[in-house]
All heavy atoms as atom14 arrays in JSON, in Angstrom:
{
  "sequence": "MAAHQKLAEAMSGEEIVAIQRQMDEALKAGNMTEYMRLATELQMRMLSSLGS",
  "atom14_mask": [
    [1, 1, 1, 1, 1, 1, 1, 1, 0, 0, 0, 0, 0, 0],
    [1, 1, 1, 1, 1, 0, 0, 0, 0, 0, 0, 0, 0, 0],
    [1, 1, 1, 1, 1, 0, 0, 0, 0, 0, 0, 0, 0, 0],
    [1, 1, 1, 1, 1, 1, 1, 1, 1, 1, 0, 0, 0, 0],
    [1, 1, 1, 1, 1, 1, 1, 1, 1, 0, 0, 0, 0, 0],
    [1, 1, 1, 1, 1, 1, 1, 1, 1, 0, 0, 0, 0, 0],
    [1, 1, 1, 1, 1, 1, 1, 1, 0, 0, 0, 0, 0, 0],
    [1, 1, 1, 1, 1, 0, 0, 0, 0, 0, 0, 0, 0, 0],
    [1, 1, 1, 1, 1, 1, 1, 1, 1, 0, 0, 0, 0, 0],
    [1, 1, 1, 1, 1, 0, 0, 0, 0, 0, 0, 0, 0, 0],
    [1, 1, 1, 1, 1, 1, 1, 1, 0, 0, 0, 0, 0, 0],
    [1, 1, 1, 1, 1, 1, 0, 0, 0, 0, 0, 0, 0, 0],
    [1, 1, 1, 1, 0, 0, 0, 0, 0, 0, 0, 0, 0, 0],
    [1, 1, 1, 1, 1, 1, 1, 1, 1, 0, 0, 0, 0, 0],
    [1, 1, 1, 1, 1, 1, 1, 1, 1, 0, 0, 0, 0, 0],
    [1, 1, 1, 1, 1, 1, 1, 1, 0, 0, 0, 0, 0, 0],
    [1, 1, 1, 1, 1, 1, 1, 0, 0, 0, 0, 0, 0, 0],
    [1, 1, 1, 1, 1, 0, 0, 0, 0, 0, 0, 0, 0, 0],
    [1, 1, 1, 1, 1, 1, 1, 1, 0, 0, 0, 0, 0, 0],
    [1, 1, 1, 1, 1, 1, 1, 1, 1, 0, 0, 0, 0, 0],
    [1, 1, 1, 1, 1, 1, 1, 1, 1, 1, 1, 0, 0, 0],
    [1, 1, 1, 1, 1, 1, 1, 1, 1, 0, 0, 0, 0, 0],
    [1, 1, 1, 1, 1, 1, 1, 1, 0, 0, 0, 0, 0, 0],
    [1, 1, 1, 1, 1, 1, 1, 1, 0, 0, 0, 0, 0, 0],
    [1, 1, 1, 1, 1, 1, 1, 1, 1, 0, 0, 0, 0, 0],
    [1, 1, 1, 1, 1, 0, 0, 0, 0, 0, 0, 0, 0, 0],
    [1, 1, 1, 1, 1, 1, 1, 1, 0, 0, 0, 0, 0, 0],
    [1, 1, 1, 1, 1, 1, 1, 1, 1, 0, 0, 0, 0, 0],
    [1, 1, 1, 1, 1, 0, 0, 0, 0, 0, 0, 0, 0, 0],
    [1, 1, 1, 1, 0, 0, 0, 0, 0, 0, 0, 0, 0, 0],
    [1, 1, 1, 1, 1, 1, 1, 1, 0, 0, 0, 0, 0, 0],
    [1, 1, 1, 1, 1, 1, 1, 1, 0, 0, 0, 0, 0, 0],
    [1, 1, 1, 1, 1, 1, 1, 0, 0, 0, 0, 0, 0, 0],
    [1, 1, 1, 1, 1, 1, 1, 1, 1, 0, 0, 0, 0, 0],
    [1, 1, 1, 1, 1, 1, 1, 1, 1, 1, 1, 1, 0, 0],
    [1, 1, 1, 1, 1, 1, 1, 1, 0, 0, 0, 0, 0, 0],
    [1, 1, 1, 1, 1, 1, 1, 1, 1, 1, 1, 0, 0, 0],
    [1, 1, 1, 1, 1, 1, 1, 1, 0, 0, 0, 0, 0, 0],
    [1, 1, 1, 1, 1, 0, 0, 0, 0, 0, 0, 0, 0, 0],
    [1, 1, 1, 1, 1, 1, 1, 0, 0, 0, 0, 0, 0, 0],
    [1, 1, 1, 1, 1, 1, 1, 1, 1, 0, 0, 0, 0, 0],
    [1, 1, 1, 1, 1, 1, 1, 1, 0, 0, 0, 0, 0, 0],
    [1, 1, 1, 1, 1, 1, 1, 1, 1, 0, 0, 0, 0, 0],
    [1, 1, 1, 1, 1, 1, 1, 1, 0, 0, 0, 0, 0, 0],
    [1, 1, 1, 1, 1, 1, 1, 1, 1, 1, 1, 0, 0, 0],
    [1, 1, 1, 1, 1, 1, 1, 1, 0, 0, 0, 0, 0, 0],
    [1, 1, 1, 1, 1, 1, 1, 1, 0, 0, 0, 0, 0, 0],
    [1, 1, 1, 1, 1, 1, 0, 0, 0, 0, 0, 0, 0, 0],
    [1, 1, 1, 1, 1, 1, 0, 0, 0, 0, 0, 0, 0, 0],
    [1, 1, 1, 1, 1, 1, 1, 1, 0, 0, 0, 0, 0, 0],
    [1, 1, 1, 1, 0, 0, 0, 0, 0, 0, 0, 0, 0, 0],
    [1, 1, 1, 1, 1, 1, 0, 0, 0, 0, 0, 0, 0, 0]
  ],
  "atom14_positions": [
    [[-37.27, 158.34, 162.61], [-36.17, 158.6, 163.53], [-36.59, 159.61, 164.6], [-36.4, 159.38, 165.77], [-34.95, 159.12, 162.74], [-33.71, 159.36, 163.58], [-33.11, 157.84, 164.35], [-32.04, 158.51, 165.61], [0.0, 0.0, 0.0], [0.0, 0.0, 0.0], [0.0, 0.0, 0.0], [0.0, 0.0, 0.0], [0.0, 0.0, 0.0], [0.0, 0.0, 0.0]],
    [[-37.17, 160.73, 164.16], [-37.59, 161.76, 165.11], [-38.64, 161.23, 166.08], [-38.6, 161.53, 167.27], [-38.1, 162.98, 164.37], [0.0, 0.0, 0.0], [0.0, 0.0, 0.0], [0.0, 0.0, 0.0], [0.0, 0.0, 0.0], [0.0, 0.0, 0.0], [0.0, 0.0, 0.0], [0.0, 0.0, 0.0], [0.0, 0.0, 0.0], [0.0, 0.0, 0.0]],
    [[-39.57, 160.42, 165.56], [-40.63, 159.86, 166.41], [-40.02, 158.93, 167.46], [-40.43, 158.94, 168.62], [-41.64, 159.12, 165.56], [0.0, 0.0, 0.0], [0.0, 0.0, 0.0], [0.0, 0.0, 0.0], [0.0, 0.0, 0.0], [0.0, 0.0, 0.0], [0.0, 0.0, 0.0], [0.0, 0.0, 0.0], [0.0, 0.0, 0.0], [0.0, 0.0, 0.0]],
    [[-39.05, 158.14, 167.05], [-38.38, 157.23, 167.98], [-37.68, 158.03, 169.08], [-37.73, 157.66, 170.25], [-37.37, 156.36, 167.22], [-36.57, 155.45, 168.12], [-37.12, 154.31, 168.68], [-35.31, 155.55, 168.58], [-36.19, 153.75, 169.44], [-35.09, 154.47, 169.4], [0.0, 0.0, 0.0], [0.0, 0.0, 0.0], [0.0, 0.0, 0.0], [0.0, 0.0, 0.0]],
    [[-37.04, 159.12, 168.7], [-36.33, 159.96, 169.67], [-37.31, 160.58, 170.66], [-37.05, 160.61, 171.86], [-35.54, 161.04, 168.94], [-34.53, 161.74, 169.82], [-33.63, 162.68, 169.04], [-33.68, 162.72, 167.82], [-32.82, 163.44, 169.74], [0.0, 0.0, 0.0], [0.0, 0.0, 0.0], [0.0, 0.0, 0.0], [0.0, 0.0, 0.0], [0.0, 0.0, 0.0]],
    [[-38.46, 161.04, 170.16], [-39.48, 161.62, 171.04], [-39.97, 160.57, 172.05], [-40.16, 160.89, 173.22], [-40.67, 162.12, 170.2], [-40.4, 163.39, 169.44], [-41.03, 164.58, 170.14], [-41.0, 165.83, 169.3], [-39.66, 166.37, 169.08], [0.0, 0.0, 0.0], [0.0, 0.0, 0.0], [0.0, 0.0, 0.0], [0.0, 0.0, 0.0], [0.0, 0.0, 0.0]],
    [[-40.17, 159.36, 171.57], [-40.63, 158.28, 172.44], [-39.59, 158.0, 173.54], [-39.93, 157.88, 174.71], [-40.88, 157.01, 171.62], [-41.46, 155.81, 172.38], [-42.84, 156.12, 172.93], [-41.52, 154.59, 171.46], [0.0, 0.0, 0.0], [0.0, 0.0, 0.0], [0.0, 0.0, 0.0], [0.0, 0.0, 0.0], [0.0, 0.0, 0.0], [0.0, 0.0, 0.0]],
    [[-38.33, 157.96, 173.15], [-37.25, 157.72, 174.11], [-37.18, 158.84, 175.14], [-37.0, 158.59, 176.33], [-35.92, 157.57, 173.39], [0.0, 0.0, 0.0], [0.0, 0.0, 0.0], [0.0, 0.0, 0.0], [0.0, 0.0, 0.0], [0.0, 0.0, 0.0], [0.0, 0.0, 0.0], [0.0, 0.0, 0.0], [0.0, 0.0, 0.0], [0.0, 0.0, 0.0]],
    [[-37.35, 160.07, 174.68], [-37.33, 161.22, 175.6], [-38.49, 161.15, 176.59], [-38.32, 161.44, 177.76], [-37.4, 162.53, 174.81], [-36.08, 162.89, 174.13], [-36.19, 164.08, 173.2], [-37.26, 164.69, 173.14], [-35.19, 164.37, 172.54], [0.0, 0.0, 0.0], [0.0, 0.0, 0.0], [0.0, 0.0, 0.0], [0.0, 0.0, 0.0], [0.0, 0.0, 0.0]],
    [[-39.66, 160.78, 176.09], [-40.84, 160.68, 176.95], [-40.61, 159.62, 178.03], [-40.91, 159.85, 179.2], [-42.07, 160.35, 176.14], [0.0, 0.0, 0.0], [0.0, 0.0, 0.0], [0.0, 0.0, 0.0], [0.0, 0.0, 0.0], [0.0, 0.0, 0.0], [0.0, 0.0, 0.0], [0.0, 0.0, 0.0], [0.0, 0.0, 0.0], [0.0, 0.0, 0.0]],
    [[-40.07, 158.47, 177.63], [-39.82, 157.39, 178.58], [-38.77, 157.79, 179.61], [-38.96, 157.62, 180.8], [-39.39, 156.12, 177.84], [-40.54, 155.48, 177.06], [-40.0, 154.1, 176.05], [-39.47, 152.94, 177.31], [0.0, 0.0, 0.0], [0.0, 0.0, 0.0], [0.0, 0.0, 0.0], [0.0, 0.0, 0.0], [0.0, 0.0, 0.0], [0.0, 0.0, 0.0]],
    [[-37.64, 158.33, 179.14], [-36.58, 158.71, 180.06], [-37.03, 159.87, 180.94], [-36.64, 159.98, 182.08], [-35.29, 159.05, 179.32], [-35.47, 160.19, 178.51], [0.0, 0.0, 0.0], [0.0, 0.0, 0.0], [0.0, 0.0, 0.0], [0.0, 0.0, 0.0], [0.0, 0.0, 0.0], [0.0, 0.0, 0.0], [0.0, 0.0, 0.0], [0.0, 0.0, 0.0]],
    [[-37.89, 160.74, 180.39], [-38.42, 161.85, 181.17], [-39.21, 161.37, 182.37], [-39.05, 161.88, 183.47], [0.0, 0.0, 0.0], [0.0, 0.0, 0.0], [0.0, 0.0, 0.0], [0.0, 0.0, 0.0], [0.0, 0.0, 0.0], [0.0, 0.0, 0.0], [0.0, 0.0, 0.0], [0.0, 0.0, 0.0], [0.0, 0.0, 0.0], [0.0, 0.0, 0.0]],
    [[-40.04, 160.35, 182.16], [-40.8, 159.77, 183.27], [-39.88, 159.15, 184.31], [-40.08, 159.3, 185.51], [-41.79, 158.72, 182.76], [-43.02, 159.32, 182.11], [-43.99, 158.27, 181.62], [-44.03, 157.16, 182.2], [-44.7, 158.56, 180.65], [0.0, 0.0, 0.0], [0.0, 0.0, 0.0], [0.0, 0.0, 0.0], [0.0, 0.0, 0.0], [0.0, 0.0, 0.0]],
    [[-38.84, 158.46, 183.84], [-37.86, 157.85, 184.76], [-37.17, 158.93, 185.58], [-36.99, 158.79, 186.78], [-36.8, 157.07, 183.98], [-37.28, 155.75, 183.44], [-36.18, 155.01, 182.69], [-35.04, 155.51, 182.65], [-36.46, 153.95, 182.14], [0.0, 0.0, 0.0], [0.0, 0.0, 0.0], [0.0, 0.0, 0.0], [0.0, 0.0, 0.0], [0.0, 0.0, 0.0]],
    [[-36.78, 160.01, 184.89], [-36.06, 161.1, 185.56], [-36.95, 161.75, 186.62], [-36.5, 162.0, 187.74], [-35.53, 162.11, 184.53], [-34.35, 161.48, 183.77], [-35.11, 163.42, 185.19], [-33.93, 162.22, 182.53], [0.0, 0.0, 0.0], [0.0, 0.0, 0.0], [0.0, 0.0, 0.0], [0.0, 0.0, 0.0], [0.0, 0.0, 0.0], [0.0, 0.0, 0.0]],
    [[-38.22, 161.97, 186.29], [-39.17, 162.54, 187.26], [-39.3, 161.61, 188.47], [-39.3, 162.07, 189.62], [-40.54, 162.81, 186.61], [-41.6, 163.14, 187.67], [-40.43, 163.95, 185.61], [0.0, 0.0, 0.0], [0.0, 0.0, 0.0], [0.0, 0.0, 0.0], [0.0, 0.0, 0.0], [0.0, 0.0, 0.0], [0.0, 0.0, 0.0], [0.0, 0.0, 0.0]],
    [[-39.36, 160.31, 188.22], [-39.48, 159.34, 189.31], [-38.24, 159.38, 190.21], [-38.36, 159.35, 191.44], [-39.68, 157.93, 188.76], [0.0, 0.0, 0.0], [0.0, 0.0, 0.0], [0.0, 0.0, 0.0], [0.0, 0.0, 0.0], [0.0, 0.0, 0.0], [0.0, 0.0, 0.0], [0.0, 0.0, 0.0], [0.0, 0.0, 0.0], [0.0, 0.0, 0.0]],
    [[-37.06, 159.46, 189.62], [-35.82, 159.53, 190.4], [-35.78, 160.83, 191.2], [-35.41, 160.83, 192.37], [-34.58, 159.39, 189.49], [-34.54, 157.99, 188.87], [-33.31, 159.64, 190.29], [-33.48, 157.82, 187.8], [0.0, 0.0, 0.0], [0.0, 0.0, 0.0], [0.0, 0.0, 0.0], [0.0, 0.0, 0.0], [0.0, 0.0, 0.0], [0.0, 0.0, 0.0]],
    [[-36.18, 161.94, 190.57], [-36.19, 163.22, 191.28], [-37.13, 163.18, 192.48], [-36.85, 163.75, 193.53], [-36.57, 164.35, 190.33], [-35.45, 164.68, 189.36], [-35.85, 165.68, 188.3], [-37.01, 165.76, 187.91], [-34.89, 166.45, 187.82], [0.0, 0.0, 0.0], [0.0, 0.0, 0.0], [0.0, 0.0, 0.0], [0.0, 0.0, 0.0], [0.0, 0.0, 0.0]],
    [[-38.27, 162.49, 192.33], [-39.22, 162.35, 193.43], [-38.58, 161.55, 194.57], [-38.72, 161.91, 195.74], [-40.49, 161.66, 192.93], [-41.66, 161.74, 193.91], [-42.93, 161.13, 193.32], [-43.32, 161.79, 192.08], [-43.51, 161.14, 190.91], [-43.32, 159.84, 190.82], [-43.88, 161.81, 189.85], [0.0, 0.0, 0.0], [0.0, 0.0, 0.0], [0.0, 0.0, 0.0]],
    [[-37.87, 160.47, 194.21], [-37.18, 159.66, 195.23], [-36.09, 160.47, 195.92], [-35.9, 160.35, 197.14], [-36.58, 158.41, 194.59], [-37.62, 157.41, 194.14], [-36.99, 156.25, 193.39], [-36.04, 156.4, 192.64], [-37.54, 155.06, 193.59], [0.0, 0.0, 0.0], [0.0, 0.0, 0.0], [0.0, 0.0, 0.0], [0.0, 0.0, 0.0], [0.0, 0.0, 0.0]],
    [[-35.38, 161.31, 195.14], [-34.34, 162.17, 195.72], [-34.96, 163.13, 196.72], [-34.4, 163.35, 197.8], [-33.62, 162.96, 194.61], [-32.67, 162.11, 193.79], [-32.02, 163.02, 192.37], [-30.95, 164.2, 193.17], [0.0, 0.0, 0.0], [0.0, 0.0, 0.0], [0.0, 0.0, 0.0], [0.0, 0.0, 0.0], [0.0, 0.0, 0.0], [0.0, 0.0, 0.0]],
    [[-36.11, 163.7, 196.39], [-36.8, 164.64, 197.26], [-37.18, 163.95, 198.58], [-36.99, 164.51, 199.66], [-38.04, 165.18, 196.54], [-38.64, 166.37, 197.28], [-37.88, 167.28, 197.66], [-39.88, 166.39, 197.46], [0.0, 0.0, 0.0], [0.0, 0.0, 0.0], [0.0, 0.0, 0.0], [0.0, 0.0, 0.0], [0.0, 0.0, 0.0], [0.0, 0.0, 0.0]],
    [[-37.69, 162.72, 198.47], [-38.07, 161.97, 199.67], [-36.85, 161.65, 200.53], [-36.91, 161.75, 201.76], [-38.81, 160.69, 199.28], [-40.21, 160.97, 198.74], [-40.88, 159.74, 198.15], [-40.39, 158.61, 198.37], [-41.89, 159.92, 197.44], [0.0, 0.0, 0.0], [0.0, 0.0, 0.0], [0.0, 0.0, 0.0], [0.0, 0.0, 0.0], [0.0, 0.0, 0.0]],
    [[-35.75, 161.26, 199.88], [-34.52, 160.95, 200.62], [-34.0, 162.2, 201.34], [-33.55, 162.13, 202.49], [-33.47, 160.39, 199.68], [0.0, 0.0, 0.0], [0.0, 0.0, 0.0], [0.0, 0.0, 0.0], [0.0, 0.0, 0.0], [0.0, 0.0, 0.0], [0.0, 0.0, 0.0], [0.0, 0.0, 0.0], [0.0, 0.0, 0.0], [0.0, 0.0, 0.0]],
    [[-34.08, 163.34, 200.66], [-33.63, 164.6, 201.24], [-34.47, 164.96, 202.47], [-33.93, 165.32, 203.51], [-33.74, 165.7, 200.18], [-32.93, 166.98, 200.4], [-31.45, 166.64, 200.54], [-33.13, 167.93, 199.23], [0.0, 0.0, 0.0], [0.0, 0.0, 0.0], [0.0, 0.0, 0.0], [0.0, 0.0, 0.0], [0.0, 0.0, 0.0], [0.0, 0.0, 0.0]],
    [[-35.8, 164.82, 202.35], [-36.7, 165.11, 203.47], [-36.43, 164.19, 204.65], [-36.55, 164.6, 205.8], [-38.16, 164.99, 203.03], [-38.63, 166.15, 202.17], [-40.07, 165.94, 201.72], [-40.5, 167.01, 200.74], [-41.79, 166.67, 200.11], [0.0, 0.0, 0.0], [0.0, 0.0, 0.0], [0.0, 0.0, 0.0], [0.0, 0.0, 0.0], [0.0, 0.0, 0.0]],
    [[-36.06, 162.94, 204.35], [-35.77, 161.96, 205.4], [-34.36, 162.14, 205.97], [-34.0, 161.5, 206.95], [-35.94, 160.54, 204.85], [0.0, 0.0, 0.0], [0.0, 0.0, 0.0], [0.0, 0.0, 0.0], [0.0, 0.0, 0.0], [0.0, 0.0, 0.0], [0.0, 0.0, 0.0], [0.0, 0.0, 0.0], [0.0, 0.0, 0.0], [0.0, 0.0, 0.0]],
    [[-33.57, 163.02, 205.34], [-32.2, 163.24, 205.8], [-31.26, 162.09, 205.43], [-30.21, 161.92, 206.04], [0.0, 0.0, 0.0], [0.0, 0.0, 0.0], [0.0, 0.0, 0.0], [0.0, 0.0, 0.0], [0.0, 0.0, 0.0], [0.0, 0.0, 0.0], [0.0, 0.0, 0.0], [0.0, 0.0, 0.0], [0.0, 0.0, 0.0], [0.0, 0.0, 0.0]],
    [[-31.66, 161.3, 204.41], [-30.85, 160.15, 203.99], [-29.93, 160.58, 202.85], [-30.24, 160.41, 201.67], [-31.78, 159.0, 203.57], [-31.02, 157.73, 203.27], [-29.8, 157.73, 203.14], [-31.76, 156.64, 203.16], [0.0, 0.0, 0.0], [0.0, 0.0, 0.0], [0.0, 0.0, 0.0], [0.0, 0.0, 0.0], [0.0, 0.0, 0.0], [0.0, 0.0, 0.0]],
    [[-28.77, 161.15, 203.2], [-27.87, 161.69, 202.19], [-27.2, 160.6, 201.37], [-26.89, 160.81, 200.2], [-26.82, 162.59, 202.84], [-27.41, 163.89, 203.41], [-28.49, 164.79, 202.24], [-27.33, 165.34, 201.01], [0.0, 0.0, 0.0], [0.0, 0.0, 0.0], [0.0, 0.0, 0.0], [0.0, 0.0, 0.0], [0.0, 0.0, 0.0], [0.0, 0.0, 0.0]],
    [[-27.01, 159.42, 201.96], [-26.42, 158.31, 201.21], [-27.32, 157.92, 200.05], [-26.87, 157.79, 198.91], [-26.2, 157.09, 202.13], [-25.43, 157.52, 203.26], [-25.46, 155.98, 201.41], [0.0, 0.0, 0.0], [0.0, 0.0, 0.0], [0.0, 0.0, 0.0], [0.0, 0.0, 0.0], [0.0, 0.0, 0.0], [0.0, 0.0, 0.0], [0.0, 0.0, 0.0]],
    [[-28.61, 157.78, 200.33], [-29.58, 157.45, 199.28], [-29.71, 158.6, 198.29], [-29.79, 158.38, 197.08], [-30.94, 157.12, 199.93], [-32.05, 156.78, 198.95], [-31.87, 155.45, 198.23], [-30.87, 154.74, 198.44], [-32.74, 155.12, 197.42], [0.0, 0.0, 0.0], [0.0, 0.0, 0.0], [0.0, 0.0, 0.0], [0.0, 0.0, 0.0], [0.0, 0.0, 0.0]],
    [[-29.7, 159.82, 198.79], [-29.8, 161.0, 197.92], [-28.65, 161.02, 196.92], [-28.87, 161.22, 195.72], [-29.81, 162.27, 198.77], [-29.89, 163.53, 197.94], [-31.12, 164.0, 197.49], [-28.75, 164.24, 197.6], [-31.21, 165.15, 196.72], [-28.82, 165.39, 196.82], [-30.06, 165.84, 196.39], [-30.14, 166.96, 195.62], [0.0, 0.0, 0.0], [0.0, 0.0, 0.0]],
    [[-27.43, 160.79, 197.39], [-26.27, 160.81, 196.51], [-26.3, 159.65, 195.51], [-25.93, 159.8, 194.35], [-24.96, 160.77, 197.31], [-24.72, 162.04, 198.12], [-24.79, 163.57, 197.14], [-23.36, 163.35, 196.08], [0.0, 0.0, 0.0], [0.0, 0.0, 0.0], [0.0, 0.0, 0.0], [0.0, 0.0, 0.0], [0.0, 0.0, 0.0], [0.0, 0.0, 0.0]],
    [[-26.78, 158.48, 195.96], [-26.9, 157.33, 195.06], [-27.87, 157.66, 193.93], [-27.59, 157.4, 192.76], [-27.38, 156.1, 195.84], [-27.37, 154.83, 195.01], [-28.05, 153.67, 195.71], [-29.5, 153.85, 195.81], [-30.34, 153.69, 194.77], [-29.89, 153.37, 193.58], [-31.64, 153.86, 194.93], [0.0, 0.0, 0.0], [0.0, 0.0, 0.0], [0.0, 0.0, 0.0]],
    [[-29.0, 158.26, 194.28], [-30.0, 158.62, 193.28], [-29.48, 159.72, 192.36], [-29.74, 159.7, 191.16], [-31.29, 159.07, 193.97], [-32.09, 157.94, 194.63], [-33.09, 158.5, 195.62], [-32.77, 157.07, 193.6], [0.0, 0.0, 0.0], [0.0, 0.0, 0.0], [0.0, 0.0, 0.0], [0.0, 0.0, 0.0], [0.0, 0.0, 0.0], [0.0, 0.0, 0.0]],
    [[-28.74, 160.69, 192.91], [-28.17, 161.76, 192.1], [-27.22, 161.18, 191.05], [-27.23, 161.6, 189.89], [-27.44, 162.77, 192.98], [0.0, 0.0, 0.0], [0.0, 0.0, 0.0], [0.0, 0.0, 0.0], [0.0, 0.0, 0.0], [0.0, 0.0, 0.0], [0.0, 0.0, 0.0], [0.0, 0.0, 0.0], [0.0, 0.0, 0.0], [0.0, 0.0, 0.0]],
    [[-26.43, 160.2, 191.45], [-25.51, 159.54, 190.53], [-26.29, 158.78, 189.46], [-25.96, 158.86, 188.27], [-24.58, 158.57, 191.3], [-23.87, 159.32, 192.28], [-23.6, 157.89, 190.36], [0.0, 0.0, 0.0], [0.0, 0.0, 0.0], [0.0, 0.0, 0.0], [0.0, 0.0, 0.0], [0.0, 0.0, 0.0], [0.0, 0.0, 0.0], [0.0, 0.0, 0.0]],
    [[-27.34, 158.08, 189.88], [-28.18, 157.34, 188.93], [-28.83, 158.3, 187.93], [-28.88, 158.03, 186.73], [-29.24, 156.55, 189.68], [-30.04, 155.65, 188.76], [-31.04, 154.77, 189.5], [-30.84, 154.47, 190.69], [-32.04, 154.4, 188.85], [0.0, 0.0, 0.0], [0.0, 0.0, 0.0], [0.0, 0.0, 0.0], [0.0, 0.0, 0.0], [0.0, 0.0, 0.0]],
    [[-29.29, 159.45, 188.43], [-29.91, 160.45, 187.57], [-28.92, 160.95, 186.52], [-29.24, 161.06, 185.34], [-30.41, 161.62, 188.43], [-31.21, 162.7, 187.73], [-32.51, 162.15, 187.16], [-31.5, 163.85, 188.69], [0.0, 0.0, 0.0], [0.0, 0.0, 0.0], [0.0, 0.0, 0.0], [0.0, 0.0, 0.0], [0.0, 0.0, 0.0], [0.0, 0.0, 0.0]],
    [[-27.68, 161.23, 186.95], [-26.64, 161.65, 186.0], [-26.4, 160.59, 184.94], [-26.28, 160.91, 183.75], [-25.34, 161.92, 186.75], [-25.24, 163.31, 187.32], [-23.85, 163.54, 187.92], [-23.29, 162.68, 188.59], [-23.31, 164.71, 187.69], [0.0, 0.0, 0.0], [0.0, 0.0, 0.0], [0.0, 0.0, 0.0], [0.0, 0.0, 0.0], [0.0, 0.0, 0.0]],
    [[-26.31, 159.34, 185.36], [-26.06, 158.24, 184.42], [-27.2, 158.14, 183.4], [-26.94, 157.95, 182.21], [-25.93, 156.91, 185.18], [-24.71, 156.83, 186.04], [-23.2, 157.07, 185.1], [-22.01, 156.31, 186.17], [0.0, 0.0, 0.0], [0.0, 0.0, 0.0], [0.0, 0.0, 0.0], [0.0, 0.0, 0.0], [0.0, 0.0, 0.0], [0.0, 0.0, 0.0]],
    [[-28.44, 158.25, 183.87], [-29.59, 158.18, 182.97], [-29.55, 159.32, 181.95], [-29.81, 159.12, 180.77], [-30.91, 158.28, 183.76], [-31.18, 157.1, 184.66], [-31.72, 155.9, 183.89], [-31.77, 154.74, 184.76], [-32.84, 154.39, 185.47], [-33.93, 155.1, 185.43], [-32.79, 153.32, 186.23], [0.0, 0.0, 0.0], [0.0, 0.0, 0.0], [0.0, 0.0, 0.0]],
    [[-29.22, 160.52, 182.43], [-29.18, 161.67, 181.53], [-28.06, 161.51, 180.49], [-28.26, 161.79, 179.32], [-29.01, 162.96, 182.32], [-30.27, 163.35, 183.07], [-30.01, 164.83, 184.03], [-31.71, 165.33, 184.32], [0.0, 0.0, 0.0], [0.0, 0.0, 0.0], [0.0, 0.0, 0.0], [0.0, 0.0, 0.0], [0.0, 0.0, 0.0], [0.0, 0.0, 0.0]],
    [[-26.9, 161.04, 180.94], [-25.78, 160.83, 180.04], [-26.1, 159.74, 179.01], [-25.81, 159.9, 177.83], [-24.51, 160.47, 180.82], [-23.87, 161.6, 181.61], [-22.74, 161.07, 182.47], [-23.36, 162.71, 180.69], [0.0, 0.0, 0.0], [0.0, 0.0, 0.0], [0.0, 0.0, 0.0], [0.0, 0.0, 0.0], [0.0, 0.0, 0.0], [0.0, 0.0, 0.0]],
    [[-26.71, 158.66, 179.47], [-27.01, 157.56, 178.54], [-28.1, 157.96, 177.55], [-28.08, 157.54, 176.4], [-27.4, 156.3, 179.3], [-28.64, 156.47, 179.95], [0.0, 0.0, 0.0], [0.0, 0.0, 0.0], [0.0, 0.0, 0.0], [0.0, 0.0, 0.0], [0.0, 0.0, 0.0], [0.0, 0.0, 0.0], [0.0, 0.0, 0.0], [0.0, 0.0, 0.0]],
    [[-29.03, 158.81, 177.99], [-30.07, 159.26, 177.06], [-29.5, 160.22, 176.01], [-29.96, 160.28, 174.88], [-31.25, 159.89, 177.81], [-30.89, 161.1, 178.38], [0.0, 0.0, 0.0], [0.0, 0.0, 0.0], [0.0, 0.0, 0.0], [0.0, 0.0, 0.0], [0.0, 0.0, 0.0], [0.0, 0.0, 0.0], [0.0, 0.0, 0.0], [0.0, 0.0, 0.0]],
    [[-28.46, 160.97, 176.4], [-27.79, 161.85, 175.43], [-27.01, 161.02, 174.41], [-26.95, 161.37, 173.25], [-26.82, 162.79, 176.16], [-27.42, 163.93, 176.96], [-26.32, 164.7, 177.69], [-28.22, 164.87, 176.09], [0.0, 0.0, 0.0], [0.0, 0.0, 0.0], [0.0, 0.0, 0.0], [0.0, 0.0, 0.0], [0.0, 0.0, 0.0], [0.0, 0.0, 0.0]],
    [[-26.43, 159.91, 174.89], [-25.59, 159.1, 174.02], [-26.35, 158.23, 173.02], [-25.84, 157.86, 172.0], [0.0, 0.0, 0.0], [0.0, 0.0, 0.0], [0.0, 0.0, 0.0], [0.0, 0.0, 0.0], [0.0, 0.0, 0.0], [0.0, 0.0, 0.0], [0.0, 0.0, 0.0], [0.0, 0.0, 0.0], [0.0, 0.0, 0.0], [0.0, 0.0, 0.0]],
    [[-27.61, 157.92, 173.34], [-28.37, 156.98, 172.49], [-28.94, 157.58, 171.22], [-28.91, 158.74, 170.98], [-29.52, 156.36, 173.3], [-30.39, 157.37, 173.76], [0.0, 0.0, 0.0], [0.0, 0.0, 0.0], [0.0, 0.0, 0.0], [0.0, 0.0, 0.0], [0.0, 0.0, 0.0], [0.0, 0.0, 0.0], [0.0, 0.0, 0.0], [0.0, 0.0, 0.0]]
  ]
}
């Protein structure tokens, strides 16, 4: 069980880093619509990873 949880955290961690990188790029480009969409997606990923 613990090993499975670690694996899930590692996978979601990589996804979260990727989303944060996209958010950073959107912010630099001044694309607030994309930034907010990604921020919402990031919240959803974090919530779903807590729930699983």
